[in-house]
N, C-alpha and C positions, 0 to 999 in steps of 0.2 A: 676418281677412284682415292680410295682412302690407302694410308698405307698399310691398315689390317686387310684391305680388300686384295691389295696387290700379294702380299704374302700368302694371303689362304688361297689366291690363285695359282700360284706358283707350286704350291703343293701338288697340282694336278698333272705336273709334269717329270719335276723331280722331288727328290726329299729335302728338306729345309737343312742349312746347316744349322749347328746349335747356337749359335749367336742370334739367330733369325727365327728360332724356334723361342727362344726365350723372349727375344722382342714380341713376338708375337701374343706370347700368354700374358704377357705385361701389359700390352695395348687391349686384349680383351678383359683383363680385369679392370682396367679403367672406363671401358665403355660397355655399359650391363646392355644396352640398346643393340648393339652388333654380336655380344658375344653366343647367343644360343647359334644361329646356324653357322657361324664359323668354328664355334667349338664341335658342332656336328662333323665338319671337315676333319680337324684334328683327329678325332676319333677313328676317322676312316682313313687318314694317312699311317696311324698305328696301323691299321690294317693292313694296309698295301705294303706294309714293310712286312708281313708275316712270311714273306718267301727267304728271310733270313733265317728263317728257322726250319729245321730239318724235318717238316711233316708233309702228310700227303692231304690235300683237300679231296672232300668228296663232293659227289653232285648234291646230296643232300645238304652239307654245310653252304654249297653256294645258294641253295635254296633259301636257307634259313637266312643268311646274309642279305640276302635280295629282299626276302620279306621284312625284315629288320628296316634295313634302308628307307623302305616305301614308308614304313610306319611313323620311322621317324621324321620323312618329308612331309608327311600328312599333318601330324602333330605340329611340326611347325608352323604350316600352313594355318592351322588351326587356331593357335597359340598368336598367331600375328592378328588375325580376325579376333578375336576375343580380345585383344588388349586394347583396340580399337574401338570394341564396343564398349568395354566395361569405361572409358574413357566419358561416354557420353550418358552413362547410365541403360541398366538393363531394359527398362519401359520405353526405350527409343528405337526406332528403327537402327540397324548398323550402319556406321557412317563407310562412304567409300574406302577403299585402301588407297592412301596416297601413291602417287607414282612411282616416288622412288622406291616403297617396299614392293610393288607390284612387279617392277623389273627385277629388284633383288628376291624374291620368292621364285621367280622364273628361272632366274639365272642360275639360282643354288640348286633347283631342282635339276636344271640340266647338268650342272657340275658334278651332282653326287651319281648320276647314271653316268656320266661318262668317266668318272673315276672307278667306279664299279667294273665298267667296261675293261680298262686299264687292268683291273686285277683281276677279273675271271680270266682275261686273254692270256696272263703271263702263266696262268696257273691249269689252263684247261685246252689251250690251243697249240700247245707244242707240236703236237702231231697235226695238224688242221692241213687239209689237202693244199695245194696251190693255187691261188686264185691268179697270177699273173707274175710279171719278171720285171727285174731293172733293165730297161733297153739302153739309156746313155748317162753317164754321171761323168762329172766332173767337179773338183773340189771338194768337199768333204760332205759325203754323204752317210749317213749312220743309221743305225736300229738301234731301239732300246731292247736289253737282253733281260734274263730272267733274273739277273744280278742287279737290276736296276741302272746299270751303266751302258751310256751309248757307245757301238762298235762300229766299226767302219763297214759298210753294204757295199758289194763289188757289182760291177755291171753283171748280167747274166742270172744275179742270185735270184730265187723265189721268191713270191710275195705271198704271205699267209695271213688270214683273219687273225686280229690280233695283234697284230705289228703296230709300233711307232716307229714312224721313220723322220727324219729330218735333215734338211741341206744346215751347213754352216759356215757363214762367212761369204762375203760380198762376191767372189769368184765361184762359187758354188752354184750348182745345176743340176737337175735330176729328169730323166722322164722313165716314167713308170706305165707299161704297158698291161693290158688286162684280157683276160681270155676271152671277153666279151666283146674286144676290140676297142674298149675304152682307153683314151689315153691321157695321162696325165703329164703336165709339163710342171714340174717345181721351181720355183725362182729361188734367190739366195733367203736363208734364214725362214725357213717353211717348215712347219710340222704338221703331218697329217697322220691319222689314227685310221687302220684296217678295219672295220666293225664287221660283226659276224653275218650271216645273210641274213636278210630280210624277205619281205615277203616278194619283193621285185628283183632281189639279186642281193649282190655285195654291196657295203656301204664306205665310202671314205670321207671322214669328219675333216676338215680344213678346220687347224684351231688356232694357225697364226700364220701369216705370211700371204703368197699370192701364189695362185694356183691355174694354170691354163687348162681347160679340159675341152676334148673333141671325144662327144660321146656318139655312138652310131645308133641306128634304127632298126631294132630286129625283134620281130615275134618270136624267133626259133629259142634263143636262150633268155635267161634271166638277166638283166644289166645291172650295173654296177649305177646306185645313188651317190651322188657327189654333196657334199651339205656343210655348212658351216653351225655353230651352235644357234644363230638366228635364223636360216634359212635351208630350206633342203629342195635341192632339183630334181625334179622326175625324171626319168629318164625318157630318152628322145634323139633325133639327130638335131644335133646342136654345136656349136663350138661359143665358149665362154669363159671369162674370167673371174674366179671368186677373192675374194681379198677380205683376209681379217688380221686387224693390227690392235683390236680393244677388245672387251668383254661385252660392250656396248652395243656394238652394230657391226655387221658384216655387209660386203658389196658385191653386187652380180653385175656383171657388165656382159650383157649377150650380143656378138657379133655376129652370129650367122645361126639361123634356125629359128624354131619357136619354141618356149619349155612352158611346164607347169611349173608354179614357185608353190610350196607348203611353208609358210611361217611358224616355227618352232613354237612360240610364247601361246598358240589359240589355235594351230592346226587349219589357219585359212590360207585358202588356197587361191591364186591369182593367175592368170595366163601373162607370160612377156614376152612381146616380139622381137626380132632383130633389130638391132639400133637402139635399142634401149638399156638403162643402167637402172638396178634397182638397189636402194640401200633399208635393210630391216634392222629393227634394233628388239632388244627383250621387252619393250611395251605393247602392250596390245593398241598400240596406234595406227592409223592407216601408214604403210611404206610409202617412201618416196620413189616415185617411178619418172624417170625421164628421159628424153631424148639423147644419145650419145653425139658429143658434137663431131663435125667434120674431122675425117680421118685422111691425113696426107702421105702418101706412100712413096711418092717420086720425089727425091730431092733435086734442086737447081743444079748441084755440083757434088760429085763425090771426089774425096782426094785420098788415096790409098796410103795411108800413113800406117805401118805396122806396128801395133800395140801402142797405138796413142792411148793418154787417159786423161788429158788435159786440154784445153782448147781456149782460145780468146782471139777477139778482135782488137789491132792495134790502132785503130783509128782508119780513117780515110779508106782505101782499099788493100788491105795488108791483114795478115794474120798469122799465129802462130801455134803450133801443135805440140805436145809435150809428150815423149814416151820414155821408156829405160833408156838412159844412156844417152839420148839424142832428142836435138829441138830441130822441127821442119818450120819454115817461114815460106809463105806464101803470097804471091798477089792476085788480084781478081782485075777483071772479073774472068781471064782464063783459068784460074786456078794454078797456074804454074807454080812450081816449086821455086823460088828464089835462092835459097842455100838451105844445105843441113849442115847443123852445128854438135857434132857428136864429143860425148863426154868421155876422156880418155879415162881408164881405170888406172891408178897407179898402187898404192898401198892396199886399197880394201875395194868391195865391190859397191855399186852404187844401187839403193834400193829401188826397184819397180816404184812408178808413183801410184798412188790413190787417188779416191775421190776427195779425201783430205786436204792432199797438196803433196803427201808423203813427203821424203827427207829430201825435197828440192823444190824449185818454183822460178818464175820468170816475173821482172816487175811489170805494170801496167802499160809501160812506156815501153816494153820489147827490147830497151837496151843492156839490160842487167842479169844474168843467171846465176842460180845457186845451187850446188847440189852438195851431201852430207855422204859421205862415205863410212862404212861400219867399222873403219878404224878411228874416228872420231874426228875426221878432219872436213871444215866446210871450205868448198872450193866456189869461188866468185870470179865469176866470167863476165867480161867484155864483150857482149854479142856485137855491137857495132866492128870492132877490130877482129873478133873471133878467137880470142885468144884469152887466156889465165889471166884475172889481174891480183887476186890477192889468195892466201889459205887463212885460215883462221882453225887454229889448234884447240880441241875441247879436251883433249888430257884425259878423255875417257874413251873405251870402245862404245857404240852404240848397238845395243842388243835387240833393240827392236824399230819398227816404222816410227818416225816423230813428225807431227805436222812443222811445217815450215812458212814462213810469210815474209813475202820482200815489200817495200815502200813502193808505192807506185812509181816514183822517180828512182828507185833502184838504191837508195841513200843509204838505206840501212836493213838488215836482215834480223827475223827473231825466231826464235825456237825456243822449245823449253828446256830446261835443264836436264841434262841427259845422265847425270851421274845420280844415281840413288841413294847414296850416303851424303847427297847434298841437300840442302833445304828445296822445296818445290818452288819455282820461279821459272817465270819467261826473261830468256837473256836475249839484249838487242847489241849488234854489233856495226860498227860503220864498215860499207862494204868498199870504201877506198882504202883506208888503214888497216883495217882489221882489228882497229880498238874496240874493246866493249864499252858501249854507250849505258847501259841500265840493266838493273836484274828486277823484275817487279813480281814481287811476292804472289803465291799462288798455290793456296792451300786445298792440295785435292792428291787423290793417289795417282791420277792420271791425267792428260790433257789430249784428248784425241783430236781437237778439231783448232784452227787457228787460222783467223781470217783479218784482214786488214780493209778499211773503208778506202773509196777510190781517191778521196782525199787526203789520203794518210792520217787524218786525226784519230780515227778511233781504231783498235785493235780486239779482237773478241775472241777469246779463248774460250773452250765449254770445259767447265771444271766437273768431271766426273766425282758423285759421292765418296767420301773418304769412306776407307775401311775401319771396321769395328762394330763394336755391340750396335753402336746408334747412328743407324744409317740414315743420313739427310738426303733432302731432295738436291737433285743437282743443280750448280746455278752457273747460269750465265754471266759471265762475266766481262761488261764492255770499258775497257780502260780508254779514259780521255788523254792522249798523248800532250795534247797543247796544253792542257790544263794541270797532267800530271796527277789525275785523281780517277779513282774508277767510278762507274755508274753499274750500280748490281740490282739483278732481278731475279726474286726468288719465286721460282715457276711452282704453277699448281698443282704438279702430281711428280711422284719418282720415278721418271722414264728416261730415255735415250737420245740425246740428240745425233742427226746424221748428216745434216748439211745446213750450212749458215750462208747468208748472203746478204750484203749491202746494198741501198738502193744509189744509185749514180749520185746524188744530191748527199749521202751520207746518212740522211735523216732517219731512216727507217733499216730494219735488220730484222732480214727473214729466217726464222730455223723450222727444219721438218725434224720432227720426233717421231719413235716409234710408236706410239699410240696412234697412228695415223693422221694426226693433224699438224699443219702450218700455222705457226704462229708468227703474227708480224708487230714488232715493237716500234714504239716511236721513242725515238732516243732525246729528244728535247722536251717532252713532257714525260717522259720517263713512266711509260703506260702500256699495257697492250692494246693494239690499236684495232685489228683484225685475226680471226680465227677461222680458218678454212677448211672444213670436214672433208679431208681428202679420202679417208679411208684406204690408204694405201701409202707404204714408204716409200720416200722421196732420197735418192741418193745426190742430188744438184739440184740448183737454186740459181736462179739470174732475173733480175727486175727490167724491165722494159725501161727505155732512157726517160720517160716521165714519171716512172714509180708507180704508174696505177696498174700494171699488170703484172703478174709473176709466174716465169715459167718452171718446170720442173720435172727431173727424169725420174723413170720409177725402176724396177726391177724387171721387167718384160722388154725391154727396150724402145719403151714410149716416152714421148716429150708432152705435157700437157700445159695448156695456159689458160690463168684464169685471171678474172676481175677482180681486183680486191676489194672493189667498193659494196659490189653483189655477192661477190663468192662464186659466180657462175663460171662453170668450165666452159671456155670457147672455141678451143683448138686441141686437136690429138696430133701429133707425127710419129710415124714409126721409125725411129733410127737406126733399129737392130732388132735382134731377137733376144738379148738378154742386157743385163744391167746398164744402163744409161751412166757412164762414168762422168761425164762434164757437159755442162752447155754454155753459149755465151751469145749474145745480142749486140747486134751493131751498135754502133754510135747514134746512127740515124735510126734505129727500129726498124728498118726493113727487111734484116735479115736475123737467123738464128744459125749457130752452127752446133752440131752435137757429136759427140763421140760413144758408142756403145761398145760393148764385149766383144773382140775378133770382128768388128765392123769396121768401114772405114770411116773416115769425118766425111760428113753429109752438112751442107750448106742449102739453107731453104728459106725462100719468100715469107716473109709475115705481114700478114694483112694489118691494116691499120687497126687500132681500136676503134669500139664504138662512140 
């Protein structure tokens, strides 16, 4: 996806900031081939902002706008075909439209119609009848208002056609209940649009994120249609998951029942049976339909550690779990807790751990722990002796959650520079003396993720794109601590990393991105080695000991296992019902530990690779 396409698609969800709008106009002026369809969306964005003016919109005005947009789309398609024809001369038959133009035309058509629905809904559906209500909500659940701002949506609030609803943040979750008994479970960072009635009933368009749907079978009332920009699931008794992470493709996992699916690009219908998944794109090619891999639902062991967020095996038959202000150490095979290590609050509060590590961590050998309180003090603990070893004063309060990484042997701890008045850097301290060892420059507006390889040689921070008029793609910086030099990779699109993991030998680095792909980098060759089309956002990653398979946890409490060489999805594990915070694989590769939101730590037997 180009920067032009990224900025243009953003217009469908929210107004662009002035710097972004200026950047888009500048890029369009430089690239004539992409200017026509994107300029059409710029015009549409101006129409969407009409709500700022105190005017009344009549039905006739809506009809005129609909006709104008339809004519614009038609003329755009004709112009594309004409341009191709003129290249080869009028006396020859028209050449086939290249694939990249076919999906672009189809997607822009769908985007225009979606944007029109947003505009129409804001101006005409204010008094629309309720089609359901919010049954459950936690974290941030928001609805787009007439002013163009997202505001909180409470439990029990009515659902109306024309609303745009989203969950925001890793701990967000919601359940929407419709009048026809359709039930939608929204995972974190999901956005849906409640469309006006169709011939079969209401329609819910999932534009990003992950949704689990339970749809009834009833001939008495019109039923809710659940769709993505790429496909539409016809009403019927079924349970399925819909995922959208990019404009190019959408994924349907059919867990129970049978449904008919209609593809948006050409209206083609096909039947899908339970136990299958479908990946549909905006190109008129055959969809990918495959069997879902085996699903494990009964773990070998459950460890009830309240609010655990991190998990790790310590080698042999022991492990640890990490939660807010507490560490749990357990032994195997009985899973008994050997001891707990509470962190005492002194002058400040210890931030809750996140999937990024949070302001705290434990070394791979399980002997050293570190936490950072919001008053700007890092506390280093000797886990074996169960006592605090040293404190490191940062001389500045910590206003937000920052990532932290410890050396595998616990000899040093790393953390981004917390003082916004200082140059961006990653600072390293000795955990025995508290002495600062180094400050690695890091030109970035923020560092949301920080990971260290198991041999302690590589430190991998994700540097988010800098602020300003000229936004740059994010950079994955891999710092070779032994050579004291960076290995830098410029990624192929401007998107955001969510999880990072090194292979056990430190030669591979896996990264999960918001575009639904997992990219695996070869650090020795300094190149991209594998790309997995996951079509879901993964919150944590872990390699098997041989580095041939990769496990990842999604926002629906599932852990999936892929073969890196073939890209085949081999196994699914249901670790919980919400976000999978962390997972770990034992050193012998026979066990997998996972921890999901508000769920116990679970230990699973892992089958050998093929």
